[in-house]
N, C-alpha and C positions, 0 to 999 in steps of 0.2 A: 649240433648248436651248443653254445656256450653261456655260461649264466655270469651277470655282472656281478662285479666285486665290490665291496662297499667297506668303509670304517667301520673296523671290529672284526672284520674276516681273521681269520687264521690261518698261519702257514706253517709247513715244516722243513728243516735243514735235513740232508741226507746224515749230517755230522752231528746234528742235534739232539738232545735227549727229551725235549720237551717243544710244545708249539710254541709260537709266537703271535702277537696281534699288531695286523695290518692299522694304521691311525692314518687318515688321508689328509696329507698336507699340501698337496700339487693343487687343489682346486675346493673352493666352497660352494659355489652357484649351483651346481647339478645335484639333485638328490636322488636318490634310488630306494625305494620303501623306506623312506624316511631318515637315511643316513646318506654324506657324502659318497660320491662315487667316485672310486678310485681309479687313476690313470697308472699309464706305465712310466711315470715318473715319480710315483711314491715308493722312495729307495732310500732315504735318508737314514743312516744308519741312528739309533734312538729316538728319532723323532717320529718317521715314517716306520721303520722295521724295528721292533723289541725283540731281545735275546730269546735264543732259542732253547733255553735250559744250558746245558753244558755241554761244550765241543768235545769231540773225541777223535779229532785227526792232528796228527803232528804236524801237518802243514800250516796250522796255525801257531805263530811264533810264542804265544804265552802257553800253549798247550805242549810243545817241544821242549822251551824251557823247564818248565815243571816237571816233565816224563825225564830230562837229563838230571834233574836235580834228585829225583826218587831212583835214579840208577837204571833205568830203562822201562820204570815201570810207567804205564799210561796213566797219566793225571789228568782228566778232562779239567778245563779251566769255563770261565763263562763263554757262552756262544753269542757273542755279538759279530754277526755278519756284517762282511766288506764287501759290497756288491760292485759287480763289473757291469757297469752299465746301467739300461734299463731291464724290466720284464719284457721277455720274450715269446712271441707266439701269441696265442690268444687274440686272434682278429675279433674286432669291436670297433663301434662307432666312435667319431671324436666328443669329447667332453672338454669342455671349454678348452678349446683348440689343441688337445693332447688325444692320443688315442687310449680308449679307455680299457681297463684291467679287466680280463676276463678270468674264470678260475680254472682255464688250461694252460695257463703263461708260466714261465719259469724265471727265475732271478738266478744268475751265475753269483757265485762268492769268490773273490781272490784266494782263499782258502782251499779251493777246488771242489766243494761242495755245490748244491743248489738248492735252492726254496723253491718249494709248490704249495700252492693253496689247498688247506684240507677242507674247511668251510669260507665259503663265498660272504658270508655275513647276512644274506638272503637267498631267497629262491623264488621269487616271483617274477623276476625281469630277466629275459633271454635274450641275448644277441643274436 
């Protein structure tokens, strides 16, 4: 069974150094535990998806450039995820015409990593 994800949930990127916070922007009509319910469409960088600390992969162009400038010493840069598509997995009901986001979903980043839900923001509603 999966847990419904809501605005304020936290997630982590495999290449990030700190968790990010999910802000629901895909819909505002359906509430779960007093917060807007997230959908698989909540993927917009900086508005839905906040930074995840510092990025540690050289597949990120800013990390690659900083690392090259430091003569090959890995130089992490701000981790601003660049999503590939929508959240994957996490079977859940429709919310305002979009599939709801469940805590077992993953979001792929174009730099090679993936984001996973750490805390869904609530624990009372299970899909």
